[in-house]
C-alpha positions as CSV (number, residue, x, y, z in Angstrom):
1,M,3.1,-51.0,8.3
2,V,6.1,-50.8,10.6
3,A,3.7,-51.3,13.6
4,Q,1.9,-54.2,11.9
5,L,5.2,-56.0,11.2
6,D,6.4,-55.5,14.8
7,I,9.9,-54.5,13.7
8,F,10.6,-52.8,17.0
9,S,9.9,-54.2,20.5
10,C,10.5,-52.8,23.9
11,N,11.9,-56.2,24.9
12,E,14.8,-55.9,22.5
13,D,18.1,-54.2,22.8
14,L,19.7,-51.9,20.2
15,E,22.0,-54.7,19.1
16,D,19.1,-56.9,18.3
17,I,17.8,-54.6,15.5
18,A,19.0,-55.4,12.1
19,T,21.1,-52.8,10.3
20,P,18.6,-52.3,7.4
21,D,15.8,-51.8,9.9
22,L,17.5,-48.9,11.8
23,K,16.3,-46.4,9.3
24,Y,12.7,-47.1,10.1
25,L,13.3,-45.7,13.6
26,M,13.3,-42.2,12.0
27,L,9.8,-42.7,10.5
28,P,7.8,-41.0,13.2
29,A,10.2,-38.0,13.2
30,L,9.9,-37.7,9.4
31,L,6.1,-37.8,9.7
32,G,6.2,-35.1,12.3
33,A,8.4,-32.9,10.1
34,L,6.0,-33.4,7.1
35,T,3.0,-32.6,9.3
36,M,4.6,-29.3,10.4
37,K,5.0,-28.2,6.8
38,Q,1.2,-28.2,6.2
39,V,0.0,-24.6,5.8
40,D,-3.8,-24.8,6.4
41,R,-4.4,-22.0,9.0
42,S,-7.8,-23.2,10.0
43,K,-6.3,-26.6,11.2
44,R,-2.9,-25.3,12.4
45,L,-3.5,-26.3,16.0
46,E,-4.6,-29.8,15.0
47,H,-1.5,-30.1,12.8
48,V,1.0,-29.0,15.5
49,Q,-0.6,-31.3,18.1
50,M,-0.4,-34.3,15.7
51,A,3.3,-33.4,14.9
52,R,4.1,-33.4,18.6
53,I,2.6,-36.9,19.0
54,Y,4.9,-38.1,16.2
55,F,8.0,-36.5,17.6
56,L,7.2,-37.7,21.1
57,D,6.7,-41.3,19.9
58,F,10.1,-41.2,18.1
59,L,11.8,-39.8,21.2
60,R,10.1,-42.4,23.5
61,R,11.3,-45.2,21.3
62,C,14.9,-43.9,21.1
63,K,14.8,-43.5,24.9
64,E,13.8,-47.1,25.3
65,Y,16.8,-48.2,23.1
66,G,19.2,-45.9,24.9
67,L,20.3,-44.1,21.8
68,S,21.1,-40.9,23.5
69,K,20.8,-39.2,27.0
70,F,18.0,-36.7,27.1
71,D,15.0,-35.8,29.2
72,L,11.8,-37.0,27.6
73,P,9.3,-34.0,27.1
74,K,6.1,-34.2,29.1
75,T,2.9,-35.1,27.3
76,E,0.1,-32.5,27.0
77,K,-1.9,-34.1,29.8
78,E,1.1,-34.1,32.1
79,D,2.0,-30.6,31.2
80,S,-1.5,-29.1,31.7
81,P,-3.8,-31.4,33.6
82,G,-6.7,-28.9,33.7
83,T,-6.6,-28.1,30.0
84,S,-10.4,-27.5,29.6
85,A,-10.6,-25.2,32.6
86,E,-7.4,-23.4,31.8
87,T,-8.4,-22.7,28.2
88,G,-11.5,-20.9,29.4
89,N,-9.5,-18.7,31.8
90,I,-6.3,-18.5,29.7
91,L,-6.4,-14.7,29.5
92,A,-7.1,-14.2,33.2
93,T,-4.0,-16.2,34.4
94,S,-1.2,-14.1,35.9
95,P,2.3,-14.8,34.7
96,R,4.4,-16.9,37.0
97,P,7.8,-15.7,38.2
98,P,10.7,-17.3,36.2
99,D,12.5,-20.2,37.8
100,L,16.2,-19.3,37.4
101,L,17.5,-22.7,38.2
102,A,15.2,-24.4,35.7
103,M,16.2,-21.8,33.0
104,A,19.9,-22.4,33.6
105,T,19.5,-26.2,33.4
106,E,17.5,-25.8,30.2
107,R,20.1,-23.5,28.7
108,Q,22.9,-26.0,29.6
109,A,20.9,-28.9,28.0
110,K,20.4,-26.8,24.8
111,L,24.2,-26.2,24.6
112,E,25.0,-29.8,25.0
113,R,22.4,-30.8,22.4
114,Y,23.9,-28.2,20.0
115,K,27.4,-29.6,20.5
116,Q,26.3,-33.2,20.0
117,K,24.3,-32.1,16.9
118,K,27.4,-30.5,15.3
119,E,29.6,-33.5,16.1
120,T,27.0,-35.8,14.6
121,E,26.8,-33.7,11.4
122,T,30.6,-33.7,11.1
123,K,30.7,-37.5,11.4
124,L,27.9,-37.9,8.9
125,S,29.6,-35.8,6.3
126,E,32.7,-38.0,6.7
127,I,31.0,-41.4,6.0
128,K,28.1,-40.2,3.8
129,A,30.0,-40.5,0.6
130,A,31.2,-44.1,1.4
131,V,27.7,-45.2,2.2
132,E,26.1,-43.7,-0.8
133,S,28.8,-45.2,-3.1
134,G,28.0,-48.7,-1.7
135,Q,31.6,-49.3,-0.7
136,A,31.0,-49.2,3.1
137,D,30.9,-52.3,5.2
138,D,28.0,-53.2,7.5
139,E,29.5,-51.5,10.6
140,I,29.9,-48.2,8.8
141,V,26.4,-48.4,7.4
142,R,25.1,-49.1,10.9
143,D,27.0,-46.1,12.3
144,F,25.6,-44.0,9.5
145,Y,22.0,-44.9,10.5
146,L,22.6,-44.4,14.2
147,L,24.1,-41.0,13.6
148,N,21.1,-40.0,11.6
149,V,18.8,-41.2,14.4
150,R,20.8,-39.1,17.0
151,K,20.6,-36.1,14.7
152,W,16.8,-36.4,14.5
153,I,16.7,-36.7,18.3
154,A,18.1,-33.2,18.6
155,I,15.8,-31.9,15.9
156,S,12.7,-33.5,17.6
157,L,13.5,-31.9,20.9
158,E,13.8,-28.5,19.3
159,E,10.6,-29.0,17.4
160,I,8.7,-30.0,20.5
161,E,9.8,-26.8,22.3
162,S,8.7,-24.6,19.4
163,I,5.4,-26.6,19.1
164,D,4.6,-26.0,22.8
165,Q,5.1,-22.2,22.3
166,E,3.0,-22.2,19.1
167,T,0.2,-24.2,20.8
168,M,0.0,-21.7,23.6
169,I,-0.3,-18.8,21.1
170,L,-2.9,-20.6,19.0
171,K,-5.1,-21.3,22.0
172,R,-4.9,-17.7,23.1
173,M,-5.9,-16.6,19.6
174,D,-8.9,-19.0,19.7
175,V,-10.0,-17.6,23.0
176,L,-9.7,-14.0,21.7
177,K,-11.8,-14.9,18.6
178,Q,-14.5,-16.5,20.7
179,S,-14.6,-13.5,23.1
180,S,-14.8,-11.0,20.2
181,A,-17.5,-13.0,18.5
182,E,-19.8,-12.8,21.5
183,P,-22.2,-9.9,21.2
184,L,-21.8,-7.2,23.9
185,K,-24.9,-6.6,26.0
186,S,-25.7,-2.9,25.7
187,K,-27.3,-1.4,28.8
188,T,-29.9,1.3,28.1
189,R,-29.3,4.4,30.2
190,A,-31.8,6.9,31.2
191,P,-31.2,10.4,29.6
192,M,-29.1,12.6,31.8
193,K,-30.7,15.8,33.2
194,P,-28.7,19.1,33.0
195,F,-27.2,20.2,36.3
196,I,-24.9,22.9,37.7
197,L,-21.9,22.0,39.8
198,T,-21.8,23.8,43.1
199,K,-19.9,23.2,46.3
200,D,-22.9,22.3,48.4
201,A,-26.6,22.8,48.5
202,V,-26.6,25.5,51.1
203,Q,-24.0,27.6,49.2
204,A,-26.1,27.2,46.0
205,R,-29.2,28.5,47.8
206,V,-27.4,31.5,49.2
207,F,-25.0,32.5,46.3
208,G,-26.8,30.9,43.4
209,A,-24.8,29.3,40.6
210,G,-21.6,31.1,41.5
211,Y,-21.7,33.8,38.8
212,P,-24.0,36.8,38.2
213,S,-26.8,35.3,36.3
214,L,-27.7,32.7,33.7
215,P,-28.1,33.8,30.0
216,T,-31.5,35.4,29.4
217,M,-31.3,35.9,25.6
218,T,-29.5,34.5,22.6
219,V,-26.8,36.2,20.6
220,D,-29.3,36.9,17.8
221,D,-31.8,38.5,20.2
222,W,-29.0,40.7,21.6
223,Y,-28.0,41.8,18.1
224,E,-31.5,42.7,17.1
225,Q,-32.0,44.7,20.3
226,H,-28.9,46.8,19.8
227,A,-29.7,47.3,16.1
228,N,-33.1,48.7,17.2
229,Y,-31.3,51.1,19.6
230,G,-28.8,52.1,16.9
231,A,-25.9,51.1,19.0
232,L,-24.1,49.1,16.3
233,P,-21.1,50.7,14.6
234,D,-22.4,50.7,11.0
235,Q,-23.1,47.0,11.4
236,G,-19.5,46.2,11.9
237,I,-18.2,48.0,8.7
238,P,-15.4,50.7,9.4
239,K,-15.8,54.2,7.9
240,S,-12.3,54.1,6.4
241,A,-13.3,51.2,4.2
242,V,-16.3,53.2,2.9
243,K,-14.1,56.2,2.1
244,L,-11.6,54.0,0.3
245,D,-14.3,52.4,-1.8
246,A,-15.6,55.9,-2.8
247,E,-12.1,57.0,-3.9
248,E,-11.6,53.9,-5.9
249,C,-14.9,54.4,-7.7
250,E,-14.0,58.0,-8.5
251,K,-10.6,56.9,-9.8
252,E,-12.2,54.3,-12.1
253,E,-14.6,56.8,-13.5
254,K,-11.7,59.2,-14.4
255,E,-9.9,56.4,-16.1
256,K,-13.0,55.5,-18.1
257,L,-13.4,59.1,-19.3
258,V,-9.7,59.2,-20.3
259,D,-10.1,56.0,-22.2
260,N,-13.1,57.3,-24.0
261,D,-11.1,60.4,-25.3
262,D,-13.2,62.9,-23.3
263,E,-11.5,66.3,-24.1
264,E,-12.3,67.9,-20.8
265,A,-11.0,65.0,-18.8
266,L,-7.9,64.8,-21.0
267,Q,-7.2,68.5,-20.5
268,K,-7.8,68.2,-16.7
269,A,-5.4,65.2,-16.5
270,R,-2.7,67.1,-18.5
271,D,-3.0,70.2,-16.3
272,W,-2.7,68.0,-13.2
273,D,0.4,66.3,-14.6
274,N,2.0,69.7,-15.4
275,W,1.3,71.0,-11.9
276,K,2.9,67.9,-10.3
277,D,6.0,68.4,-12.4
278,T,6.6,72.0,-11.0
279,H,5.4,71.4,-7.4
280,R,6.8,68.8,-5.1
281,K,4.5,66.4,-3.2
282,G,2.9,68.1,-0.1
283,Y,3.4,71.7,-1.4
284,G,1.0,74.1,0.2
285,N,-0.2,71.6,2.8
286,R,0.5,73.6,6.0
287,K,-2.0,71.8,8.2
288,N,-3.4,75.0,9.5
289,M,0.0,76.1,10.8
290,G,-0.1,79.6,9.1
């Protein structure tokens, strides 16, 4: 509606704009801020690009009226002339070396914008109450609107910087999704044949594989062959374990006889206990020493 009514014109000066119409200067910036608040992930790139157009339109109009001193951000076409070609090869591009002079200039511009923004907010807080109460005259109301416009100039410059960074990230994510969606062409390989690593063919013919011989039988064949020869030590079971098992069985049988009140076993157990009471352990065991 503002564009249809031709409220603003590039042929006018700032003094030619009526005080009630000054607030409409901020309309593109407010539209850009509202567009940035949309949360649809599938259309995020479209939203940030539309918000950049709104902010850039607002800054261009403020630049024409000379409301503040700032460098107008480049458009997307000026910033990346080969967008279609660069998007396809965006992952293959090598990072450029940083321009220290440009970084220092950008840092100084950010500091100046920050100071101007703080001064503008301080002045706005001083005259805001008078304007809202309706007691301010036309000059104070005009200053109030102009200060708001300058505040939104600083906000729009910061938003465009963050939009440019987010746009680059979103484009990289789209390229990664497209590359991951493409099916990988699997190459069929011929089955590999077994081989032996040797120093050279001549040495292999003379010395063979480099060790005495290749295996001629499996482990099971070797075990069966030694079992037939009787060369296995009781099939891996130690004799001491067999002796211990026999002693344990004998002890269990004696305990069963005692539990069953066998008189002979009870008498034998009592005699053994009496003998142990009068003879210390190892008595009589001279180990063939005479």
